[in-house]
Legacy VTK file of the C-alpha trace (Angstrom):
# vtk DataFile Version 3.0
C-alpha trace
ASCII
DATASET POLYDATA
POINTS 306 float
59.778 155.392 14.732
63.095 153.682 13.954
66.205 155.655 14.897
69.682 154.649 13.708
72.753 155.825 15.613
76.369 155.393 14.588
78.895 155.846 17.372
76.364 154.688 19.942
79.021 153.301 22.285
80.705 156.696 22.485
80.142 159.222 25.221
77.495 161.348 23.468
76.046 158.448 21.467
75.392 156.398 24.591
73.700 159.366 26.274
71.479 159.808 23.217
70.654 156.084 23.199
69.702 156.155 26.880
67.421 159.133 26.231
65.661 157.541 23.246
65.351 153.934 24.455
61.962 154.387 26.115
60.299 156.339 23.307
61.815 155.085 20.051
62.981 151.886 18.365
66.742 152.435 18.625
69.245 150.694 16.350
72.997 151.030 16.856
75.639 150.369 14.226
78.521 148.878 16.213
82.016 147.786 15.332
82.568 144.077 16.049
84.064 143.772 19.513
82.710 147.137 20.699
82.980 147.884 24.408
79.412 148.279 25.661
80.196 149.516 29.188
78.286 152.758 28.647
75.187 150.859 27.487
74.735 148.355 30.305
70.995 147.937 30.916
70.046 150.072 27.899
67.498 148.795 25.363
68.595 148.863 21.717
69.041 146.627 18.669
72.718 146.105 17.731
74.014 145.787 14.176
77.643 144.698 14.166
79.446 145.912 11.058
82.169 148.242 9.834
80.891 151.493 8.334
83.556 151.258 5.641
81.917 148.005 4.432
79.260 149.420 2.127
77.445 146.150 1.391
76.912 145.356 5.079
75.877 148.911 5.848
73.489 149.024 2.903
71.808 145.807 4.049
71.461 147.200 7.562
69.887 150.443 6.354
67.416 148.601 4.143
66.479 146.327 7.074
66.015 149.107 9.623
64.577 151.758 7.253
65.237 154.518 9.804
63.240 157.710 9.970
65.938 159.534 11.933
69.707 159.032 11.737
72.366 160.367 14.106
75.859 160.016 12.662
78.135 160.309 15.702
80.838 157.771 14.855
84.365 159.065 14.501
88.016 158.162 14.868
90.949 160.335 15.875
89.675 162.320 18.837
91.927 160.521 21.336
95.744 160.922 21.360
96.231 157.185 20.748
94.244 157.379 17.482
97.000 158.775 15.271
96.770 156.816 12.011
96.061 159.396 9.305
94.788 156.844 6.729
92.429 155.379 9.332
91.202 158.824 10.395
90.238 159.664 6.815
88.846 156.215 6.042
86.778 155.890 9.205
85.459 159.443 9.136
85.098 160.361 5.468
84.563 157.065 3.631
82.087 155.811 6.213
80.053 159.008 5.849
79.951 158.659 2.069
78.811 155.063 2.473
76.121 156.038 4.956
74.655 158.622 2.621
74.744 156.193 -0.311
72.998 153.532 1.771
70.251 155.979 2.702
69.434 156.695 -0.945
65.949 155.483 -1.759
64.835 155.416 1.870
62.364 157.863 3.322
64.478 159.161 6.204
63.251 162.406 7.736
66.459 163.623 9.315
70.193 162.983 9.430
72.226 164.840 12.068
76.002 164.716 11.843
78.089 165.445 14.934
80.843 167.714 13.750
83.484 169.339 15.940
83.991 172.909 17.079
87.691 172.394 16.354
86.773 172.663 12.656
86.734 176.435 13.157
90.255 176.631 14.483
90.852 179.284 17.132
89.629 182.871 17.061
89.432 185.713 19.568
85.656 186.141 19.560
82.583 183.945 20.150
82.545 181.507 17.225
79.513 181.667 14.963
78.454 179.312 12.203
79.537 181.968 9.685
83.162 181.882 10.814
85.658 180.318 8.379
86.772 176.711 8.714
90.463 176.479 9.677
91.089 172.976 11.077
94.208 172.810 13.290
94.817 169.054 12.989
94.059 166.001 10.856
91.075 164.886 12.940
89.286 168.223 12.695
90.206 168.393 9.011
88.456 165.065 8.451
85.398 166.245 10.391
85.323 169.486 8.380
85.493 167.459 5.171
82.497 165.371 6.213
80.560 168.462 7.315
81.212 170.158 3.971
80.291 167.049 1.982
77.022 166.502 3.856
76.049 170.162 3.599
76.747 170.100 -0.128
74.553 167.003 -0.539
71.809 168.535 1.595
71.677 171.782 -0.357
72.195 170.379 -3.855
69.723 167.507 -3.450
67.373 169.041 -0.880
68.113 166.349 1.689
67.129 166.627 5.389
70.721 166.761 6.634
72.111 169.153 9.264
75.362 169.459 11.198
75.806 169.950 14.946
79.223 171.338 15.835
79.860 170.166 19.376
82.048 172.119 21.736
83.501 170.359 24.806
80.825 167.967 26.061
81.219 166.631 29.612
79.158 164.576 32.043
78.305 160.981 32.912
80.305 158.182 31.264
82.964 160.491 29.837
86.327 158.810 29.193
88.418 158.739 32.362
91.379 160.410 30.640
89.433 163.608 29.935
89.779 166.721 32.087
86.696 166.624 34.299
86.808 162.857 35.047
90.518 163.280 35.839
89.735 166.045 38.308
86.858 164.207 39.984
88.648 160.871 40.268
91.833 162.511 41.562
90.061 164.416 44.313
87.857 161.466 45.284
91.064 159.446 45.696
92.820 162.254 47.610
95.369 162.691 44.855
96.725 165.757 43.088
95.404 166.042 39.505
98.291 165.909 37.048
97.527 168.639 34.522
99.065 170.625 31.672
98.441 174.379 31.423
96.107 176.234 33.762
95.377 178.902 31.133
93.845 176.655 28.428
90.188 177.528 27.878
87.121 175.586 26.771
83.407 176.023 26.180
81.963 173.256 28.353
78.495 171.894 27.489
76.756 169.354 29.749
75.915 166.088 28.007
72.180 166.322 28.745
72.082 169.718 27.024
74.051 168.373 24.058
71.522 165.549 23.641
68.674 168.067 23.809
70.336 169.987 20.980
70.786 166.906 18.791
67.119 166.012 19.238
66.005 169.570 18.507
68.024 169.603 15.285
66.595 166.239 14.211
63.046 167.474 14.754
63.504 170.749 12.861
62.539 171.039 9.205
65.788 172.723 8.156
68.138 171.371 5.478
71.836 172.043 5.119
72.183 174.055 8.321
75.016 174.157 10.859
74.266 174.646 14.556
76.799 175.327 17.277
76.221 173.231 20.405
78.011 174.906 23.284
77.294 176.866 26.429
78.204 180.287 25.063
80.700 180.737 27.908
84.392 179.941 28.249
86.289 178.776 31.310
89.973 178.153 31.883
91.173 174.771 33.071
92.226 176.458 36.311
88.681 177.780 36.897
87.141 174.345 36.287
89.703 172.689 38.524
88.925 175.104 41.343
85.185 174.522 40.958
85.555 170.732 41.199
87.999 171.003 44.108
85.624 173.270 46.030
82.590 171.056 45.349
84.454 168.023 46.672
85.842 169.922 49.659
89.430 169.000 48.859
92.474 170.924 50.089
94.749 169.257 47.531
96.187 171.503 44.854
96.673 170.347 41.237
100.127 169.764 39.794
100.577 171.915 36.691
102.862 171.436 33.721
103.232 167.653 33.984
100.566 166.340 31.593
101.270 166.268 27.875
100.330 169.452 26.055
98.689 169.267 22.651
100.427 171.082 19.823
97.524 173.543 19.671
95.584 175.127 22.494
93.099 177.985 22.166
93.546 181.182 24.161
89.861 181.921 23.591
87.178 179.380 22.746
83.504 180.194 23.078
80.434 179.335 21.021
77.954 181.818 19.672
74.724 179.841 20.123
72.297 182.549 18.980
71.388 180.604 15.821
70.354 177.480 17.744
68.469 179.651 20.214
66.512 181.504 17.532
65.903 178.684 15.024
65.538 175.685 17.335
64.392 177.278 20.565
67.293 175.458 22.242
69.703 176.702 24.834
71.558 174.930 27.656
69.525 174.247 30.789
72.579 173.695 32.992
75.197 176.152 34.163
78.707 174.751 34.535
78.202 174.516 38.307
74.936 172.594 37.860
76.432 170.203 35.303
79.501 169.579 37.454
77.320 168.920 40.503
75.308 166.284 38.612
78.488 164.706 37.253
80.145 164.573 40.663
77.047 162.998 42.215
77.024 160.361 39.470
80.660 159.498 40.175
79.947 159.265 43.885
76.909 157.001 43.573
77.311 155.089 40.331
80.970 154.420 39.672
83.779 153.230 41.876
86.399 155.876 42.449
89.487 155.457 40.345
87.731 153.841 37.389
LINES 1 307
306 0 1 2 3 4 5 6 7 8 9 10 11 12 13 14 15 16 17 18 19 20 21 22 23 24 25 26 27 28 29 30 31 32 33 34 35 36 37 38 39 40 41 42 43 44 45 46 47 48 49 50 51 52 53 54 55 56 57 58 59 60 61 62 63 64 65 66 67 68 69 70 71 72 73 74 75 76 77 78 79 80 81 82 83 84 85 86 87 88 89 90 91 92 93 94 95 96 97 98 99 100 101 102 103 104 105 106 107 108 109 110 111 112 113 114 115 116 117 118 119 120 121 122 123 124 125 126 127 128 129 130 131 132 133 134 135 136 137 138 139 140 141 142 143 144 145 146 147 148 149 150 151 152 153 154 155 156 157 158 159 160 161 162 163 164 165 166 167 168 169 170 171 172 173 174 175 176 177 178 179 180 181 182 183 184 185 186 187 188 189 190 191 192 193 194 195 196 197 198 199 200 201 202 203 204 205 206 207 208 209 210 211 212 213 214 215 216 217 218 219 220 221 222 223 224 225 226 227 228 229 230 231 232 233 234 235 236 237 238 239 240 241 242 243 244 245 246 247 248 249 250 251 252 253 254 255 256 257 258 259 260 261 262 263 264 265 266 267 268 269 270 271 272 273 274 275 276 277 278 279 280 281 282 283 284 285 286 287 288 289 290 291 292 293 294 295 296 297 298 299 300 301 302 303 304 305
């Protein structure tokens, strides 16, 4: 079975590629010059092209003829990715091109990785029925793609579904993110430089997120949205204390020094009952278990400070 993944060099995409490499024929659509550090030693077939170049993408799709597609590529999630035209072009236009290129092929499943930020922030566990209220341009672009793909799935009876990912963490996460910052700081006997201790997140371990993506791709649903989270929320302070205790550090974090985003949720928790009932999926790892695996990976696989 041929599987096509966009965004395969990203954190979640690379984890999915590593999982599938031994059981599927994996093809990755990669930007020219992509950094492949997360994919060292992984087996896959690369296709170097820009998703906004329809002709190149169309040729790739016709060559690969994938049975399953995971559309994980995106631009704008990091603070340095601020160009509004590029956010909309890379996220929306590329998705339109991908769907056009798949016309006439016999693909069995397309899973799009949306974002939990599409919902905005509410004071109760977020379900798939909650309204979409994007708080920034990036989440607005992701919501636009989600809506477009769901419309196409329902109006044309296409095997397309959306996974709305909450905060995924684990191996190979970008070093600037919260949990890598905490682990690297404590391993180097330094005080983590953080923003607000009260910010909350729904943390989902990367292995569980990959399980969810695979479960969605194997289900016979069309035009469905599935939340991919843990169903629990933790404050940054709670996570910091967990990591500090696991590493046996006496160093306290420094609060209020890192840049705060213009929006931060006071409550942020996924309702995952739909994924549990329809897919039979739920996270296998508690936050403590996921953090323990992540810390062990940093200790044995990566040099501290990287």
